C-alpha positions in Angstrom: 0.2 -20.5 5.1 1.9 -20.1 1.7 -0.3 -18.4 -0.9 -0.7 -20.0 -4.3 1.4 -18.5 -7.1 -0.5 -16.2 -9.4 1.2 -17.8 -12.5 1.8 -21.5 -12.8 4.7 -22.5 -15.1 5.3 -25.9 -16.7 7.6 -27.0 -19.5 7.2 -30.1 -21.6 8.6 -31.0 -25.0 9.8 -27.4 -25.6 6.4 -25.9 -24.7 6.3 -23.5 -21.7 2.7 -23.3 -20.4 1.9 -20.2 -18.2 -1.4 -20.6 -16.4 -3.2 -17.6 -14.9 -3.9 -18.9 -11.4 -6.7 -16.9 -9.7 -9.6 -19.3 -10.5 -11.8 -18.1 -7.7 -11.9 -14.7 -9.6 -12.0 -16.1 -13.1 -8.4 -15.1 -13.3 -9.2 -11.4 -13.1 -5.9 -9.5 -13.3 -4.2 -7.8 -10.4 -0.7 -6.2 -10.5 1.0 -9.3 -9.2 -0.5 -11.5 -12.0 0.3 -9.0 -14.8 3.8 -8.3 -13.6 4.6 -11.9 -12.9 3.3 -13.0 -16.3 5.4 -10.4 -18.1 8.5 -11.6 -16.2 7.7 -15.3 -17.0 7.4 -14.4 -20.7 10.7 -12.6 -20.6 12.3 -15.6 -18.9 10.8 -18.0 -21.5 12.2 -15.8 -24.3 15.7 -16.1 -22.8 15.7 -19.9 -22.5 16.7 -21.8 -25.6 14.9 -25.0 -24.6 11.6 -23.1 -24.7 10.4 -23.0 -28.3 6.7 -22.2 -27.8 4.8 -20.4 -25.0 1.2 -21.1 -24.1 -0.9 -18.7 -22.0 -4.1 -20.2 -20.5 -6.2 -19.9 -17.4 -7.0 -22.1 -14.4 -10.5 -23.2 -13.7 -13.5 -21.9 -15.6 -12.1 -18.6 -16.9 -9.3 -17.4 -19.1 -9.2 -13.9 -17.8 -12.1 -11.8 -16.6 -10.2 -8.6 -17.1 -9.1 -6.1 -14.5 -9.8 -7.0 -10.8 -11.5 -3.7 -10.0 -11.1 -4.3 -6.3 -7.3 -4.3 -6.8 -7.3 -0.7 -8.1 -10.2 0.8 -6.1 -9.0 3.8 -4.1 -5.5 3.6 -5.5 -3.6 6.8 -6.1 -2.7 6.1 -9.7 -4.2 7.3 -13.0 -5.6 5.0 -15.6 -2.7 6.0 -17.9 -0.1 5.2 -15.2 -1.8 1.9 -14.5 -1.8 0.8 -18.1 1.8 1.9 -18.7 2.9 0.0 -15.5 1.1 -3.3 -16.2 -0.9 -4.1 -19.3 1.1 -2.3 -21.9 4.5 -3.9 -21.1 2.7 -7.3 -21.1 1.2 -6.9 -24.5 4.5 -5.5 -25.9 6.4 -8.4 -24.5 4.0 -10.9 -26.1 4.3 -9.3 -29.5 8.0 -8.7 -29.2 8.9 -12.2 -28.1 10.8 -14.0 -30.8 8.9 -17.3 -30.1 5.4 -18.2 -31.0 2.9 -17.4 -28.3 -0.4 -19.3 -28.1 -3.3 -17.9 -26.1 -5.3 -21.0 -25.1 -8.7 -19.5 -24.2 -10.4 -22.0 -21.9 -13.3 -19.8 -20.7 -14.5 -16.3 -20.6 -12.1 -13.6 -21.8 -13.5 -10.2 -20.9 -12.2 -6.6 -21.0 -8.4 -6.6 -20.8 -8.7 -10.4 -20.8 -10.1 -10.2 -24.3 -7.1 -8.1 -25.3 -4.8 -10.8 -23.9 -6.7 -13.5 -25.7 -6.3 -11.6 -29.0 -2.6 -10.9 -28.5 -1.3 -14.3 -29.3 0.3 -15.4 -32.5 -2.2 -18.2 -32.5 -5.5 -18.4 -30.6 -6.9 -21.8 -29.6 -10.3 -21.8 -27.9 -12.3 -24.3 -25.9 -15.9 -24.9 -27.0 -17.3 -23.1 -24.0 -14.9 -20.1 -24.3 -16.3 -16.6 -25.0 -15.0 -13.1 -25.5 -16.6 -9.8 -24.5 -15.3 -6.3 -24.9 -17.0 -5.2 -21.7 -15.4 -1.8 -21.3 -18.5 0.2 -22.5 -20.5 -1.3 -19.7 -18.6 0.8 -17.2 -18.1 3.7 -19.7 -14.4 3.0 -20.4 -12.4 2.7 -23.6 -11.1 -0.7 -24.8 -7.4 -0.9 -23.9 -4.5 -3.3 -23.7 -4.4 -3.5 -27.5 -8.0 -4.3 -28.3 -8.4 -1.2 -30.5 -5.4 -2.5 -32.5 -6.1 -6.2 -32.7 -9.9 -6.4 -33.1 -10.4 -4.2 -36.2 -7.6 -5.9 -38.0 -9.4 -9.2 -37.5 -13.1 -8.3 -38.0 -13.0 -4.8 -39.6 -13.7 -1.4 -38.1 -17.5 -1.6 -38.2 -17.9 -5.0 -36.6 -15.2 -4.1 -34.0 -17.0 -0.9 -33.1 -20.3 -2.8 -32.7 -18.7 -5.4 -30.4 -17.2 -2.7 -28.3 -20.2 -0.4 -28.2 -22.8 -3.0 -27.4 -20.4 -5.3 -25.4 -21.7 -8.3 -27.2 -20.5 -11.7 -26.1 -18.9 -13.8 -28.8 -19.0 -17.6 -28.4 -16.4 -20.1 -29.8 -18.1 -20.9 -33.1 -18.7 -17.3 -33.9 -15.1 -16.5 -32.9 -13.9 -19.1 -35.4 -16.2 -17.6 -38.1 -14.9 -14.1 -37.3 -11.2 -15.3 -37.3 -10.8 -14.4 -33.6 -9.3 -17.9 -33.2 -7.7 -20.5 -35.4 -9.2 -23.6 -33.8 -11.9 -24.7 -31.3 -11.3 -27.9 -29.3 -13.7 -29.8 -27.1 -13.7 -28.7 -23.4 -13.1 -32.3 -22.3 -9.8 -32.6 -24.2 -8.9 -28.9 -24.5 -5.6 -28.9 -22.6 -4.4 -32.1 -24.2 -5.3 -30.8 -27.7 -3.5 -27.5 -27.0 -0.4 -29.3 -25.9 -0.3 -31.5 -29.0 -0.8 -28.5 -31.2 2.0 -26.6 -29.4 4.4 -29.6 -29.7 3.8 -29.6 -33.5 4.7 -26.0 -33.5 7.7 -26.6 -31.3 9.1 -29.1 -33.9 9.2 -26.3 -36.5 12.3 -24.2 -37.2 12.4 -21.9 -34.1 14.9 -19.3 -35.6 12.9 -19.0 -38.8 9.6 -18.6 -37.0 11.1 -15.9 -34.8 12.1 -14.0 -38.0 8.7 -14.6 -39.5 7.0 -13.1 -36.5 9.3 -10.1 -36.7 8.4 -9.6 -40.4 4.6 -10.0 -39.8 4.7 -7.5 -36.9 6.4 -4.9 -39.1 4.2 -5.6 -42.1 1.1 -4.9 -40.1 1.9 -1.2 -40.0 4.4 -0.8 -42.8 4.3 -0.3 -46.6 4.9 -2.9 -49.3 8.4 -1.5 -50.0 9.3 -1.7 -46.3 8.1 -5.3 -46.2 10.1 -6.3 -49.3 13.2 -4.7 -47.8 12.8 -6.4 -44.4 12.0 -9.7 -46.1 15.3 -9.5 -48.0 17.2 -8.7 -44.8 15.6 -11.4 -42.7 15.9 -14.0 -45.5 19.7 -13.6 -45.3 19.6 -14.2 -41.6 17.5 -17.3 -42.1 19.6 -18.6 -44.9 22.8 -18.2 -42.9 21.4 -20.3 -40.0 22.0 -24.0 -39.5 18.2 -24.6 -39.7 18.2 -23.8 -43.4 21.0 -26.2 -44.1 19.2 -28.9 -42.1 16.0 -28.3 -44.1 17.7 -28.5 -47.5 19.7 -31.6 -46.4 16.6 -33.3 -45.2 14.7 -32.4 -48.4 17.4 -33.9 -50.6 17.6 -37.0 -48.4 13.8 -37.4 -48.4 13.6 -37.4 -44.6 11.9 -35.2 -42.0 14.1 -32.3 -40.9 15.3 -32.2 -37.3 15.0 -28.6 -36.2 15.5 -29.4 -32.5 19.2 -30.3 -32.8 21.8 -27.8 -31.8 23.6 -26.1 -34.7 
């Protein structure tokens, strides 16, 4: 019997959807899932026809965090495990020169919460929730949570969510800026696809440069941001997308950023 793939991949209208596929375990992560997802993201980054990547979960959960059974009794330190699996995944998401949407269809717990927060855009289903569950087993939030969460909600609220392991529902997540939109459960995947296709119609090269600038600005100074903006603006201005945008503006038509330059 052939086992189900841990990551399902589908491409439509320039949108590559990567679905975590361990629904019987609420998509709790094992090594195979994490390493395969990282590889699929790298592959998507190398394919010109892929303009937007969506990460979502099969079944009722987005990602319930680490599958503890997968690491029980293993001769590997926590540090080695993170550097082998989660850290390369988060770095790949943030370094990909294409927009990554995390489509949170259910519970996102522990490292699954970190994954949910790592996207450039976060779209939630009405029944989705997030919980920084690490303190329940006396561990430290990892996989980027200590970097993402305080930048979204501030130090004090982040500490409270981590210390008390409080569950955050979709409407509170929207209020706290943990997500950009909440869609009904019944139409969630259709709504995510429509949103992603809107994004895929935007100028891919310019959005990749924008992501690079924002990543750098999160930890840099104003002077560094100004210098990088000037450098990246030249790269954008020299690209065919810019010419298309200006031509379309003058002709009073919608630009076609999907054509080949």
